[in-house]
N, C-alpha and C positions, 0 to 999 in steps of 0.2 A: 071059169071059174077058180082052178088052180093059180092061174096065174095071178088073181085077186086076192086069194089067200097068201101068197109069196110076198106081193106088194104089202098087203096089211102086216104081215109078220115082220118084213123088213122096216116099216113104219114104226111099228111096235118098240123092236130092238134100239133104233135110234132114239126114238122118246125116251124109251128107258136109261141109254147112256147118256144123254144129254141131263135127265134128271137127277142121275148117279153124279156128274160133274157140278153141276149147280149146288149141289148137297155139300159135296166135297169141298167148294170154293167157298161155299158159306162159312163152312167150319175153320176154313183157313184164314178169311177174311176174320171171324170172328178170336180167332189164337193172336191175329197180329194186332187187333186192338185191345186186347189184354196184355199183351206185350207192350204195346206202347203206354198204356196207364200204369202200369209197372215201371217204367223207365221214367215219366212223369213224376212218379211219388218218390224214385229215387233221386231224381235231379232236386226235387223241392227239399227235401230231407239233406241233400248235401248242401242246398244251397245255403240253409239254414244254421247247418253244422259251419261252414266257412265263415259266415256272416258272424258268429258267436263266437268262434276261434278269434276272428281279427278284432273283435269289440274286447274279449280279455286279453290279446297282447297287448292291446292297446292302452287298456287299464293299466296292465303289470309296468308297462314303460312308459307311464303318464310323465315321469321327472326326465326320461333320457338317462336313467342310471346305467343302461347295459353299455358297455363301452364295445366296440367292434374290434380292440385289441387283442381283448383274451377271447379264450375259447367259447365261454357262455355267451359272451356279447356276438362273436360270430355267428354261432348257431342260431341264436335269437333273429338277428339280422336276415339269416337264410330264410328263417322260418315266418318271418314278416312279409319278406319279400314275395316268397312263394305265396302266401295265403293272400296278400295284396292282389298278385297277379291274377289269381283263382277268382278272386272276388270281381276283379275288373271284367274277366272274362263272364262271368255269369252275369254281371250287371248287363253287359252289353247285348248279350243272348236274351236277356227279359225285355230290354226295351225293344229289341227286334221283333220278338216274339208279340210285343204288345201292340206294334205297329200294323201286324198282319191280322 
C-alpha cells in the first residue's frame, strides 16, 4: 500500500510539472505571436512611409531641378538613393512573402 501511495504521488508530481510547463509554454507562444503581430504592423507602417517618401521625393524633383553639384542636390540625391534602396528591399520581401 505504501509503495502504491509513493508511485501515485510521484505520478501526480510529474503530471503537475508537465501541466505547469505546458501552461508556461502556451504563454510564451502567445507572447511570441503578439510580438510577431507588432513587427508586422511596424513593417507595414514603415513600408507605407517609405513609399510615401519615395513618391514625395519623385514629385519634388519631377523636373530634375536638384543638381548634384551643390549641397542641397547632393543631400537630395543621397536621400533618394536611400529611399529607393529601402523600397526595393521592401518590395522584394513583399514578393517573397506573397510566394510563400
